[in-house]
N, C-alpha and C positions, 0 to 999 in steps of 0.2 A: 415282511420286510418289505418298503417303505417305495424303494422300489421297483417294484410287481403292485402295478396295478391290476387288480379285476374291471373287464367290459361289464360293462351291463348287463340285465337281464335277457331284455332285448336283444340287444346283439349276441349275446347268446346262444337264445331258439332262433336269431337269424341266421350265425352261423350252421348250428345243427339242421337245419332247413336245407341250406341251401349244399350242404357236404353231400344230402343224401342224393339229391338231385344229381350235384357233380358227377358221383359215382356212377350211379343208375348212367347219364352220358358218353362217358366213358367207357362202360362197359360194352352199350348198345353200337357205338363208334370203333369198337375192336371188333365186335361179330359184323359188323356194318363191312370192315377192311377186307373180309373173305368172300366180300361178292361183288366186291370190285370189277369191272368189265363186264363181263356177257354172256350170255350163249344163244345159238343161234342154228336151226338146221339149213344145209348147205347139201345141193344136188353135186355129184361127182362120178361122173362115167355112168352117167342114171341110177345110181343110190342115193338116200339120202342119209346127209354125216352130219351127226350132233360135236359141235364146233365152239367151244371155250373161249373168249376173246380175252385178251390184258387189256387195261388204260393207254395203253404202250401202242397198242393196234394188232399184236403177236395173234399169231390163230394159232391153235392147238385142239385137237381130232380127237373125240371120247369115243370113237367108233360109231359102225352103220345103224341106222335106227330100227331099235327094237322095242320088247317092251322096259325094260333095263335102263337103255337109255333115254326112252321115255319117264320114267320114273324121276331119272336124274335132271332132266328137263323142268318139270314139273315139279319140282321139292324145290330148284335153285329158284326158279321165278315167282312161284309162292312166298320164300321165305324173305327172296328181295324184296318184296313189295312188303311184304307186315314191316319190314322193319324200316325202309322209307318212314315207313307210315308212323313206328315208333319211334322214326329218332324224331320226324316235323314235331309231333307232340313236345314230346320234351323239350327238343328246341326249344320251343315257346314258353315254356316251365322255364328251362334255365334263365332265360331275360329274363322273365321277372324277377327271377331270384338275384338276377344282378344285378336289376334297376331297388330291388329293397336292398342290397348291402348295402349299394349307393348311400340311399336315404337316411341306415341308418349307420355310417361309418361304420360297419366290420369294419371293413380292409385298410390298411395302412401301407401295404408293401406298393414301392416305387413301381407305376404301369409298365417300365419297362422292362423291370429283371419278370414281371406275369407276362408280360410279350415274349421272352426270352424261353421261357420253360416250357411257354407253350408251342411257341414254332421247332423246339427240340422236339416236344412231343410227336406233334404233328411227323415230323421227318420219320419219326421211328426209333430215335437216338436219346431218348431220355434215361436208359437203364445206360446209358452211359457216361455219365456224366453224374457227381455225388457236388452238391453245394458246401461250399467249406466256409468259413473266417463269420463276418456278421450278418450276411442275409440267411444265415442256419437260426438265428435267433426266431425267424419268422414262424417258422414249424411251429419251432418249441411255445410260442407264448402263443402259435393257434390251437394248438392239443388241447391247451388247457383257461383257455377261454381268458386271457390275461393279456397284458401289453407291458412291455418294460420303459424302463427310463428312456429318453431321447437319447441321455448322451452316449447308452452302449449301443443304441443304432446307430447312430453315425457314421457313413460313410459312403463313396462316392464311384464304386466297383465292387462286383462279383468273382470272386473265385469258383471255377468251373474243374474239378478232378476228373480229368478222364482216368479210361481203367482197362490201361494198356494189355489186362490177362483176357481181354474180349475186344483187343485189335485187331483180326482174321474177322469178326461178324461183321464189326463198326465197316471198314474199309471196305468190307465186299458192300454194303448197305450203302456206302456214299460212291462206287463207281459203279450201282447199278442205280442211281437217281440223278447222276454224270453232276453232283456236288460238291463243292466247296462248303467246307462251315463259315469260314464268314459270308460267301452267297444266303447261305439258310439264317445266319442269326440278323442279315439284313431284311429279312421277310419281320422281323419284328420293331427293325426302324431302320431302314435303307441308309443313315449317313452312317451307320457302321463304318468305318477303315482302318485296318492295319495300323499300328506305329512300325516307321521305320526301324527305327530306333529297341523298339520291344516287340521281337514279332511273335511273340506270347499274348500280345494286348490288342483288344477294336479298344474303338475309341466314338460316342456318336457326338450330332455338334452340338451336345448340353454339357457335352466334358463326362461324360460317362463310360468309366470300362468296364468289360471283363475280360480279365486274364483264364486262360487255359494252361493247367498244371498237368502236368503226372508224376508217380515215383521216380525216387532212383532205380534209372534202369538195372534191371538183371532181369535172370531168367532170358533171356534173348529179345529181353526189348529193343526196337530199332532208337536206336541216338544217334546224331539229331530227329524227332519226329514233326512231320508235317502233320496235319490232319488231311490231308488230299492230295491230288497228283495236282492240283492248280497250282504254281508260284508264288501267287500271290498269296496263298493261306495261311494260317497262324501255323505257329510252332507249338507246343507244347515243351514247359519250361520244366524241370526238376524239381522238385521238394523232397525237403527230407522228413517230411510230415507225412509224404503220399502212403506208403507203403500201412500206416499206421493207419492213417484214415482207409483204406480201402478195407484192410482185416476188422472196421468196426461193425456192427449190424447195422443192416439201412433204416432209416427211422424215416416215413415217406408222409407228407402231410396236406391237405390243402392248403392254399395261402389264398389271400384275398386281397387284390390291388385297392387304392384309393377310389379307383374308376367302378369298384365293385368287381372285375373278372376275377376268376379264380382261375388256379393253376395245381397241379399235384408238383410237389418239392420234395427232392429223393436228397437225402441228408444222414448222417453219421449218430450213432447212438451219441443221448446227448449228455451221459458220460465218457465217453470217449470223446465229446469234447471238450469239456469240462477238461480232460487231462492233457490235450494238447494248446488249449490256451493257457494251463501254468504252464508247461514246459516252455513255449513257447516264451512268457510271462520273465522267464524266468534265465532266459537264455540273453548271456553276458552283451552280444551286442547289438540287442532289439530297440529298435529306437526307444525311446522312455513314455515318447506320447503311445507308440502303441503300447509299451508293456504296461500300464498302466489301465490301457483298455481289456487287455484281455486279461489282467488280473479282475478287473470288472463283474467282467462275463463269463468267466468262470467258477466265480462267486453267484451272480444271477442265477446258472445256470442248474450250482448244486444243490440250490434252493427252490429252484423249482422243480426238481423231479424230488426231492424229502417233504414238500410240500404241497405237489399236484401232481405228482408222477410215481409214488413208489411202485409202479409194476415195473419201473424198469430202474427203479434200485437193485446193485449187485454189491454183496458181501466183499468181491474182492476188489471194490472198488478201491476202497484205501487203502489199500495194500498196490496199486501199479502205482510204478513207477513217478513220480515226477521232472526226472530227469529231460532235460532237451535230448532230441535225438542230433545226434554229430553231424554236422556240415559235410555236406559230399559232394566232390569238385567243387563249379564257381558260383552255382544257383543260388539264390539266396533260400534261407527256412519261407516256410510258411506257415 
C-alpha cells in the first residue's frame, strides 16, 4: 500500500537493538525501585535493631540483631549495590542507543509525547492511561518497521484515556506522592497550563495539547472527576468511545522520538482502533475534516494488520458493529 512506507534495513536493525536495551533498562529500574531507601543498624535501649528507611525519611524496625536480620541486611545491601552497577552499565548503553536512533533517524514521534509518556511511567502512573487517537499510530508503525504517510499523522494534541476502573489505586498513588497530574506533566514541559474553558486540556507554549478523557460514568465512577485534590488540576471529560477502548486488549510498544529518546506507549488493539475510527467516521456530527482522516487511519491500520501483523488478526473483526456509540450527556465523542 503506497500510504505505508518501509523503514530502511539499518533503521529496522537499530530499532531492534534499541528495543532490547530499553526493555532491560525498564526491568532493572523496576527491580531497583524495590530497593529505594536503605537499611541501617540502630542502637536502642542497649540493643541493636535493623531499621529500614524510606526515601521520604520514614523508619521501620525489622527486628533486633540476629542471624536472620543480619542475612536480610547483607542480602539487601549486596543486591542494591549489584543493581546500581548494572543500572550504570545499561544506562551508558542506553545513551549510545539513543544517539544511534537519532543518527539513523529511527524515530519521528514528537519529543513532547515521548517525554510525557516517560514522566507518567516514572511516576508509576502509565498503567492508568491509554493513548488513543492519532498518536496510537506511532505504536503500530513502530511494531512493523514502517511509516504512515504524513497526512495520516498530522495532529497537535494527544488524548489520554484514564481507566476509572483503577481509580482507587491511582488516587492512592497521587496522594502518596502529593502530586497533581498537571504538576507531573510539567516535568515533561514546564510550560503546560490547564485551559480554564476546557478543564480536561493542558497546552504548552508551542500550542501542543493533552486531553484527558474517561468513559461515560458507570459502576460508581465519580462524575465530574478531577485528577487530584489540587483545585487547579485537570478534570477528565467523558467520551462515548471510552468503554469500548477500555474493553480492548492492550497493545504496548516502544516508540522513538525525533531526538532518539525512547518510551513505552500503551494503546488499544489495532483492530479495535479500526472499529473506533470507522465508527467516528460515520458519526453524523463529526467534523468533515476529521471524518476523512478517521477513515484514512482505519484503512491504514487494517492494511497494516493484514500485511504485517497477521498475529493480531481476528476472525470476528469483520462482524463487529461499525455503528458509532450513542452520545451520552454533553461531552463530545472521541
